[in-house]
Structure formats: structure tokens, C-alpha cells
C-alpha positions in Angstrom: 17.8 -5.3 23.1 18.3 -3.0 20.3 15.4 -1.3 19.2 13.8 -2.3 15.6 13.3 0.9 13.4 10.1 1.3 11.2 10.3 1.0 7.8 7.7 1.8 5.5 8.5 -0.7 2.7 9.2 -4.4 3.1 13.0 -5.7 3.2 14.4 -7.4 0.9 16.3 -11.1 1.7 19.7 -9.7 1.8 19.1 -7.0 4.2 17.3 -9.4 6.7 19.9 -12.5 6.5 22.6 -9.7 7.3 20.6 -8.0 10.2 20.6 -11.7 11.0 24.6 -12.2 10.7 24.8 -8.8 12.8 23.0 -10.4 15.4 25.4 -13.7 15.6 22.4 -15.6 14.0 23.7 -17.8 11.3 20.9 -17.9 7.9 22.2 -20.8 6.3 18.9 -22.3 4.5 16.6 -20.4 6.7 13.6 -19.5 5.1 12.1 -15.7 5.4 9.8 -16.7 8.2 12.3 -19.1 10.0 15.2 -15.8 9.6 12.6 -13.3 10.8 11.3 -15.2 13.7 15.3 -15.7 15.1 16.1 -12.4 14.7 12.9 -11.4 16.9 14.2 -13.9 19.5 17.9 -12.7 19.3 16.0 -9.2 20.5 13.8 -10.1 23.0 11.0 -9.8 21.1 7.9 -12.7 20.6 7.8 -14.2 17.2 5.1 -13.0 15.8 6.0 -12.6 12.2 3.7 -13.8 9.9 0.6 -14.4 12.3 -0.6 -10.9 12.0 -4.6 -11.0 10.4 -4.7 -7.6 9.1 -3.6 -6.1 12.4 -0.3 -5.6 14.4 0.1 -3.9 17.8 4.0 -3.2 17.0 3.9 -0.1 14.8 8.3 0.4 15.1 9.0 -3.4 13.7 10.7 -3.5 10.8 8.9 -6.5 9.2 5.5 -4.9 9.8 4.5 -4.1 6.2 5.5 -7.7 5.4 3.8 -9.4 7.9 0.7 -7.6 7.3 0.7 -8.6 3.9 
């Protein structure tokens, strides 16, 4: 399982699509949330993107800043 690296700013959709492709995921017509969930599953993490309500326990998640918005 590769670690998720902390990012202080949000990732662009192109970066998310590339991360998915690097993991063998075909982004196709997935929404941003669907794609991030697929990445989280592939990396062995909880598919929690978009469920945070102002707090997140995963300080090192590269999707954290987007999730907390």
C-alpha cells in the first residue's frame, strides 16, 4: 500500500485522474468523488472522501483539504 502524501492545496482533476491511472484505475466518466473513492479503495483506505464534517483523522491524506471544504 503506497502512502498518501499530505498536500496543503487541493489536487486538480487532471492530477487525480493521473493518480488513478497510476493505480490501474480507468477514470472513464467517474465524478471526482467516485474517482477519489476508487483511489482510496485501491490504496486500502476507507472511502471517506466527502464525509468529513469539519474534522478528519487522516492528517496525511492528499485529499484532505478538498474533503474539509
